[in-house]
C-alpha positions as CSV (number, residue, x, y, z in Angstrom):
1,M,19.4,9.1,-18.7
2,L,16.6,9.6,-16.7
3,R,18.5,11.6,-13.5
4,S,16.6,11.6,-9.8
5,A,15.8,14.9,-8.0
6,F,16.4,12.9,-4.6
7,R,17.3,15.3,-2.5
8,S,17.6,14.5,1.2
9,L,15.7,12.5,4.2
10,E,13.9,13.8,7.3
11,C,12.3,12.8,10.0
12,S,8.2,12.9,9.5
13,A,7.9,13.7,13.3
14,T,10.7,16.8,13.8
15,G,11.7,17.6,10.3
16,K,15.4,16.7,11.2
17,S,17.9,15.9,8.3
18,L,19.6,12.4,8.2
19,P,22.5,11.6,5.8
20,T,21.4,9.9,2.4
21,G,23.7,7.1,0.8
22,Q,23.7,5.0,3.8
23,L,21.0,2.4,5.3
24,H,18.4,3.9,8.1
25,N,15.4,2.5,9.4
26,L,13.3,5.1,11.9
27,S,14.5,8.2,12.7
28,P,16.5,9.1,16.1
29,A,12.7,9.8,17.2
30,G,11.6,6.3,16.8
31,K,9.7,7.5,13.3
32,P,9.0,6.7,9.6
33,I,11.8,8.4,7.6
34,L,10.7,10.7,4.6
35,C,12.4,11.4,1.2
36,R,12.9,14.5,-0.2
37,Y,13.3,16.1,-4.1
38,A,14.4,19.0,-5.5
39,L,10.8,19.5,-7.2
40,D,11.9,23.2,-8.9
41,T,14.6,21.3,-10.8
42,V,12.4,18.6,-11.8
43,R,9.6,21.2,-13.0
44,Q,12.4,23.3,-15.3
45,T,14.0,19.9,-16.5
46,V,10.5,17.2,-17.1
47,D,7.8,17.3,-19.0
48,R,4.9,16.4,-17.4
49,D,3.8,14.2,-21.0
50,E,6.3,13.2,-21.8
51,I,7.0,10.8,-18.6
52,R,3.6,9.0,-20.8
53,T,5.4,8.0,-23.5
54,R,8.2,5.7,-21.4
55,A,9.0,1.9,-20.9
56,R,5.6,1.3,-19.0
57,G,6.3,0.5,-15.3
58,M,6.6,2.2,-12.0
59,W,10.5,3.5,-12.8
60,R,9.3,5.5,-15.7
61,W,9.0,8.0,-12.9
62,R,12.4,7.9,-11.9
63,E,13.2,11.9,-11.4
64,L,10.4,11.5,-8.0
65,L,11.9,8.0,-6.8
66,P,15.1,8.2,-4.6
67,L,17.3,5.3,-6.8
68,R,20.8,7.5,-8.3
69,S,21.0,8.2,-11.8
70,D,23.9,5.7,-12.6
71,A,22.1,2.6,-11.0
72,E,19.8,-0.2,-12.2
73,P,16.5,-0.8,-10.4
74,V,15.4,-4.1,-9.2
75,T,12.2,-4.6,-11.2
76,L,9.7,-6.8,-12.4
77,G,7.6,-5.0,-14.3
78,E,5.5,-3.4,-11.1
79,G,3.0,-0.9,-11.4
80,D,1.2,0.9,-14.6
81,T,-1.9,-1.2,-13.1
82,P,-5.3,-0.4,-14.7
83,L,-8.1,2.0,-13.9
84,L,-11.3,0.0,-14.4
85,S,-14.8,1.8,-15.3
86,A,-17.1,-0.4,-13.2
87,P,-20.9,1.0,-14.5
88,R,-23.1,-2.1,-13.2
89,L,-21.4,-1.2,-9.5
90,A,-22.2,2.4,-9.9
91,R,-25.3,2.4,-11.0
92,E,-25.9,-0.2,-8.1
93,L,-24.3,3.0,-6.4
94,G,-25.9,5.8,-7.5
95,I,-22.5,7.4,-8.3
96,E,-21.9,8.9,-11.8
97,E,-18.4,7.4,-12.4
98,L,-17.2,4.6,-9.8
99,T,-13.4,2.8,-10.9
100,I,-11.0,0.6,-9.7
101,K,-7.6,0.6,-9.8
102,D,-6.8,-3.1,-10.2
103,E,-3.3,-3.7,-8.2
104,S,-4.0,-7.4,-8.6
105,V,-2.4,-7.7,-11.8
106,N,1.0,-6.6,-10.0
107,P,4.0,-8.9,-10.1
108,T,3.7,-11.5,-7.3
109,G,-0.4,-10.4,-7.3
110,S,-0.7,-7.3,-5.5
111,F,0.3,-4.0,-4.8
112,K,3.1,-4.7,-2.5
113,A,5.0,-5.0,-5.8
114,R,5.7,-1.5,-6.1
115,G,7.0,-0.7,-2.6
116,L,9.2,-4.3,-2.6
117,S,10.7,-3.4,-5.5
118,A,11.8,0.4,-4.4
119,A,12.8,-1.3,-0.6
120,V,14.8,-4.3,-2.2
121,T,16.4,-2.0,-4.8
122,M,17.9,0.9,-2.3
123,A,18.6,-1.9,0.2
124,K,21.2,-3.5,-2.2
125,D,22.0,-0.1,-4.2
126,L,23.3,0.8,-0.4
127,G,24.7,-2.2,0.5
128,A,22.8,-5.1,2.4
129,K,24.0,-8.0,2.3
130,A,20.1,-9.9,3.1
131,V,16.7,-9.0,3.9
132,I,14.5,-9.7,6.4
133,V,10.6,-8.6,6.7
134,P,7.3,-9.6,9.3
135,S,4.4,-10.6,6.8
136,A,1.1,-10.9,7.6
137,G,0.1,-11.7,3.9
138,N,1.3,-10.3,0.6
139,A,4.5,-8.7,1.5
140,G,6.7,-11.8,2.2
141,G,6.3,-12.9,-1.3
142,A,7.0,-9.5,-2.7
143,M,9.9,-9.5,-1.0
144,A,11.2,-13.2,-1.7
145,A,10.6,-12.2,-5.4
146,Y,12.4,-9.0,-5.4
147,A,15.4,-10.1,-3.3
148,A,15.9,-13.3,-5.9
149,R,15.8,-11.1,-8.7
150,A,18.6,-8.7,-6.5
151,G,20.7,-11.7,-5.7
152,L,20.0,-11.1,-1.5
153,P,18.8,-13.8,0.8
154,A,15.5,-13.4,2.0
155,H,14.1,-14.2,5.5
156,V,10.1,-13.8,6.1
157,I,8.2,-14.1,9.8
158,V,5.1,-14.9,9.3
159,P,2.0,-15.5,11.2
160,A,0.9,-18.8,11.5
161,D,-2.5,-18.9,9.9
162,T,-1.2,-16.1,7.2
163,P,-2.9,-17.5,4.0
164,E,-1.3,-20.6,2.6
165,I,-0.6,-19.5,-0.8
166,N,1.4,-16.1,0.9
167,Q,3.2,-19.1,2.7
168,L,4.1,-20.9,-0.3
169,E,5.2,-18.3,-2.4
170,V,8.2,-17.6,-0.1
171,P,9.6,-20.6,-0.2
172,L,9.0,-20.9,-4.3
173,F,11.1,-17.3,-4.5
174,G,13.9,-19.0,-2.8
175,G,13.1,-16.9,0.5
176,H,13.4,-18.9,4.1
177,L,10.3,-19.3,5.8
178,T,9.5,-18.9,9.8
179,R,6.1,-19.2,11.2
180,I,5.3,-18.0,14.7
181,E,2.1,-18.3,16.8
182,G,0.5,-14.4,16.8
183,L,0.0,-11.3,15.2
184,I,2.5,-9.6,12.3
185,D,3.8,-7.5,15.5
186,D,4.8,-10.6,17.2
187,C,6.5,-11.5,13.9
188,G,8.4,-7.8,14.1
189,K,9.9,-8.0,17.2
190,V,11.1,-11.6,16.0
191,V,12.5,-9.8,13.1
192,A,14.1,-7.1,16.2
193,E,15.4,-10.0,17.7
194,Q,17.1,-12.1,14.6
195,R,17.6,-9.5,11.9
196,E,21.8,-8.8,13.2
197,A,21.9,-12.8,13.6
198,L,21.3,-13.2,10.3
199,G,22.9,-9.4,9.1
200,A,19.5,-9.0,7.3
201,F,18.1,-5.3,6.9
202,N,14.7,-4.7,8.1
203,L,12.3,-3.7,5.4
204,S,9.3,-3.6,7.4
205,T,6.5,-0.7,6.7
206,L,7.5,2.4,6.9
207,K,10.9,1.1,9.4
208,E,12.6,2.0,6.3
209,P,12.2,4.9,3.3
210,Y,11.9,4.0,0.2
211,R,8.9,1.4,0.0
212,L,6.7,4.7,0.7
213,E,8.6,5.9,-2.4
214,G,7.3,2.9,-4.0
215,K,3.6,2.9,-3.0
216,K,3.7,6.8,-4.2
217,T,3.6,6.0,-7.3
218,L,-0.3,5.1,-6.9
219,G,-1.1,8.8,-6.4
220,F,0.9,9.4,-10.0
221,E,-0.6,6.9,-12.4
222,L,-4.1,7.8,-10.5
223,A,-3.0,11.6,-11.5
224,E,-1.9,10.8,-15.0
225,Q,-5.0,8.1,-15.4
226,F,-7.8,11.1,-14.6
227,A,-5.8,13.5,-17.1
228,W,-4.1,15.5,-14.2
229,R,-7.7,16.3,-12.3
230,L,-8.1,14.0,-9.4
231,P,-11.3,12.2,-8.0
232,D,-13.4,13.1,-5.3
233,V,-12.8,10.2,-3.4
234,I,-10.7,7.4,-3.2
235,I,-11.6,4.6,-0.9
236,Y,-8.4,2.5,0.2
237,P,-7.7,-0.5,2.8
238,T,-5.8,-0.1,5.2
239,G,-3.1,-2.2,7.3
240,G,-0.4,-0.2,7.8
241,G,-1.7,2.6,5.4
242,T,1.8,3.2,3.7
243,G,-0.5,3.3,-0.5
244,L,-2.5,6.1,1.5
245,I,0.4,7.9,3.0
246,G,2.2,7.2,-0.2
247,M,-0.8,8.9,-2.3
248,H,-1.2,11.7,-0.2
249,K,2.8,12.4,-0.4
250,A,2.2,11.9,-4.2
251,F,-0.4,14.6,-4.1
252,A,2.0,17.6,-2.6
253,E,4.0,16.2,-5.2
254,L,2.8,17.0,-8.2
255,A,0.9,20.1,-6.6
256,E,4.0,21.7,-5.9
257,L,4.9,20.9,-9.8
258,G,2.6,22.7,-11.1
259,W,1.9,19.4,-13.1
260,L,-2.3,19.0,-11.5
261,E,-5.2,20.9,-13.6
262,S,-6.6,21.6,-10.2
263,D,-5.9,22.2,-6.7
264,K,-9.0,19.5,-5.2
265,R,-7.7,17.0,-4.3
266,P,-9.5,13.7,-3.0
267,R,-11.4,13.1,0.5
268,F,-9.7,9.4,1.9
269,V,-11.3,7.0,2.9
270,V,-9.4,4.4,5.5
271,V,-11.7,1.0,5.5
272,Q,-10.2,-1.3,8.0
273,A,-12.1,-4.5,9.4
274,Q,-14.7,-4.6,12.1
275,G,-12.0,-7.1,14.0
276,C,-9.2,-4.9,13.3
277,A,-9.7,-1.2,12.8
278,P,-7.5,0.9,15.6
279,I,-7.4,3.7,13.2
280,V,-11.0,4.0,12.7
281,R,-11.3,3.9,16.2
282,A,-8.7,6.8,16.6
283,F,-9.9,8.9,14.0
284,D,-13.7,8.5,15.2
285,A,-12.1,9.9,19.2
286,G,-9.9,12.7,17.7
287,H,-6.5,11.1,18.4
288,T,-3.9,12.1,16.6
289,S,-2.4,8.8,16.9
290,A,-3.5,4.9,17.6
291,T,-3.8,2.4,20.3
292,H,-2.6,-0.8,20.0
293,W,-5.9,-3.3,18.9
294,D,-6.1,-6.3,20.7
295,E,-7.3,-9.3,19.9
296,A,-7.0,-8.8,16.1
297,A,-9.1,-11.0,13.6
298,T,-10.5,-10.4,10.1
299,C,-10.0,-13.1,7.3
300,A,-8.7,-10.2,5.7
301,S,-5.1,-11.0,6.5
302,G,-4.0,-7.4,5.0
303,L,-5.8,-5.4,7.5
304,R,-5.3,-7.7,10.9
305,V,-2.9,-4.7,11.7
306,P,-2.9,-3.9,15.3
307,G,-0.8,-1.3,15.8
308,A,0.8,0.5,12.7
309,V,4.0,2.9,12.7
310,G,2.4,5.6,10.5
311,D,-0.7,6.0,12.6
312,F,-0.1,9.6,12.7
313,L,0.8,10.1,9.2
314,I,-2.5,8.0,8.4
315,L,-4.8,10.1,10.5
316,K,-2.9,13.5,8.9
317,A,-3.9,12.8,5.8
318,L,-7.4,11.9,6.7
319,R,-8.1,14.8,8.5
320,E,-6.5,17.3,5.6
321,T,-8.5,15.8,2.7
322,R,-11.7,16.1,5.2
323,G,-11.9,12.3,4.5
324,T,-12.9,9.9,7.0
325,A,-12.6,6.1,8.4
326,V,-15.2,3.3,8.5
327,S,-15.2,-0.6,9.2
328,I,-16.9,-3.1,7.7
329,A,-17.4,-6.8,9.0
330,D,-15.8,-9.5,7.7
331,D,-19.0,-11.7,6.3
332,A,-20.1,-7.8,4.8
333,L,-16.3,-7.8,2.7
334,V,-16.1,-11.1,1.5
335,R,-19.7,-10.5,0.3
336,E,-18.8,-7.5,-2.1
337,M,-15.2,-9.4,-2.3
338,R,-17.4,-12.1,-4.4
339,H,-20.0,-9.7,-6.1
340,M,-17.4,-7.1,-7.4
341,A,-15.8,-10.5,-8.6
342,A,-19.1,-11.8,-10.0
343,T,-20.4,-8.3,-11.7
344,E,-17.4,-6.9,-12.7
345,G,-14.5,-9.7,-13.4
346,I,-12.1,-8.3,-11.1
347,N,-10.2,-10.7,-9.1
348,A,-10.8,-9.2,-6.1
349,A,-8.9,-10.0,-2.4
350,P,-11.4,-9.2,0.1
351,E,-9.6,-6.0,0.9
352,G,-11.0,-4.7,-2.6
353,G,-14.4,-6.0,-1.3
354,A,-14.5,-4.2,2.1
355,C,-13.5,-0.9,-0.3
356,L,-17.2,-1.7,-2.0
357,A,-18.9,-2.1,1.2
358,A,-17.4,1.3,2.7
359,A,-18.8,3.1,-0.9
360,R,-22.0,1.3,-0.5
361,Q,-22.2,2.3,3.2
362,L,-21.3,5.6,2.8
363,R,-23.1,6.3,-0.6
364,S,-25.9,4.8,1.8
365,T,-25.6,8.4,4.4
366,G,-24.7,10.7,1.8
367,W,-21.5,11.1,2.3
368,I,-20.7,10.3,-0.9
369,S,-23.1,12.2,-3.3
370,S,-24.3,11.3,-6.6
371,G,-22.4,12.9,-9.2
372,E,-18.6,12.3,-7.6
373,K,-16.0,10.2,-9.0
374,V,-15.2,7.5,-6.7
375,V,-11.8,5.3,-7.1
376,L,-11.5,2.1,-4.9
377,F,-9.2,-0.3,-4.4
378,N,-8.2,-3.7,-5.3
379,T,-4.8,-4.3,-3.5
380,G,-4.7,-7.7,-4.5
381,A,-5.3,-11.2,-6.3
382,G,-8.7,-12.7,-4.5
383,T,-7.3,-15.9,-5.6
384,K,-4.5,-15.6,-3.2
385,Y,-7.2,-16.2,-0.3
386,V,-8.0,-20.2,-1.2
387,E,-9.7,-20.9,2.6
388,V,-11.8,-17.7,1.8
389,L,-12.3,-19.3,-1.4
390,R,-13.0,-22.9,-0.8
391,A,-15.8,-21.0,2.3
392,I,-17.7,-19.0,-0.4
393,A,-17.5,-22.2,-2.7
394,A,-19.3,-23.8,0.1
395,G,-21.5,-21.5,0.9
396,A,-20.7,-20.1,4.0
397,A,-22.5,-16.5,5.4
398,D,-19.1,-16.2,7.2
399,P,-15.6,-17.5,6.4
400,G,-14.4,-17.1,9.3
401,A,-12.5,-13.9,11.0
402,G,-9.1,-15.5,12.3
């Protein structure tokens, strides 16, 4: 039996400990809660290279995930996504090594599968009777799928202009869909108002401790795929930023375990849309937190997050890794979405296109040098965005920013 080394919970802002074995949303300070592990025990009992021989999927990292050892995860086979070489794009950009971590092959077609597998697993194990989440894109369908797998009722609150496929997949998986006028933060307010009456536990981004733990497996996989020497640059499309925060946490845990072959950490790049770039604005201004972005608008629904609860953690990760933050216009990210698909055959979402556009921009300024190893993230399947695909097929220069 694989034994979790999960030890404790703590507030990300104050460091104050919280009790395990019960459901939590934010800490008493109103901040995200982080999981901590007995890494000294893992170091003494786990063979880093043995993990590769286990059944594939993110739960093979069981010692570094929070589920108690005698419980079964709620899983659809998420994780272990390919790291694809992109030689044509590398030559275009003048980069020695360009790879794309392709999350579109996950269950429900996006990286959201990782976080929701962990979150639904822990919610069920800790006694939740139903789950609820706000979503502007892939999270709603992923939660509905994992809730169905767990036998839990699922409630998803979405903006009315959420991409059509993201809306249709919620009832497909047996979830209850509610559409409202507004943005994802408005949906979050509805979740806060309705969750008690529905008897549902709130799985909002970083408003419970465990979605982050699922997302951190992105970092474990990258380290393994790079033979335990991390790349120079990781370019990540950032709405709520859970994946970036999770990878930063994963690399710190791996370093403490002594599993990395080099102490060199990647420089993180936050990529946002020009129509919704609160982290970019805060980073450029030297701030430690981000203010709300009014009138957020972009066709990349995963980037349309006007206020991230983990803003201070994202900015901290950028500064600790000597990273940067860039914003991309919608016409450019859609152009690069199409180019990634047509050049390398990768089912790129607009968010993936934004990462390619950012790489091109940072290479042109010299921030990325020719000899560096660069990883882009394609966080979901482009075929989820039928509205954008129709605009591309019709030859529209800009599929719109709404």
